[in-house]
C-alpha positions, 0 to 999 in steps of 0.5 A: 351814750345817748338813749331814748328819754324814757330810759331812766338813767337811775334804773339799771333794770330800765337801761338793760331793757332799753339797751338789750331788748326793746326794739330788737327784732324777736322771732322766738314764739315763747318770747313773743307770748311772754311779751304780749302777756306782759304788755297786757298785764301792764295796762294801767300800770308803769312798765317799770312795775312789770319789769320789776315783777318779770321774774315772778311772772316767769315763775308763776306762768311756767316761763310763758310756755303757751301750751302750759298756760293754755291748760290752766284751770280754776285752781291755777287761777286761784294760785295766781291770784294769791301770788304777791309777786305778780299783778293779781288781776283776775281779768288779766290772768283769765285773759292770759290763759284764753290768749294762750289758747288763741296763740296756739291756734294761730301757731297751728294756722300759720306754722308759728306766731312769729310768721303770723306777726311778722306777716303784717309787715312782710318780715320788715322792721318799721323804722320810725324816722321822727321823734313823734310819740305814738300810742297806736298806728294803723298797723297796731289797729289792724293787728289788735282787731285781728287778735280780738276777732280771734278771741284775745283780750287785753290786746287793744291798739295801744297795748299792741303798739307797745308790744310791736315796739318791744319785740322790734316789729317797730323800731321807735328808738329816738333818732339820737339814741344809739339803738336807732339805725340812723345813729349807727 
């Protein structure tokens, strides 16, 4: 079975993520918040590091329920800073809390974060038809700019592009990969 080159064949965790999750359209708001938060924590680190810590992140961040995370105060920040199972970066932790508040505001305005996010593409998946590596696009620039305008942090265009790939707004599987629509 041919996969994207980044899917390390020696890592069952990476293979499962690639085969069952990455690039598949996601519409559940809680899952979208989880992925946006994890992508933000990934900045400067490898994605495998985040995947290995994912269950600890889920436990530490109350399964990424944005309404719970939005209510975190200083005591919870300190508890998270002491949790060796996650990435202990105060700025990223504080950003996750602030981003949860913005996420909830977006939900109130649009009815769901899903409706907001997928509205940028008219509900359509963008399927790339080449094997060009992209770190950002005009779409990630627009979404990143809008999220920043609303007050989110750690949502630069590269982080947002990775998020769009992860949640399937963009299908960036390599052309020969069994997960790319052209290979089916």
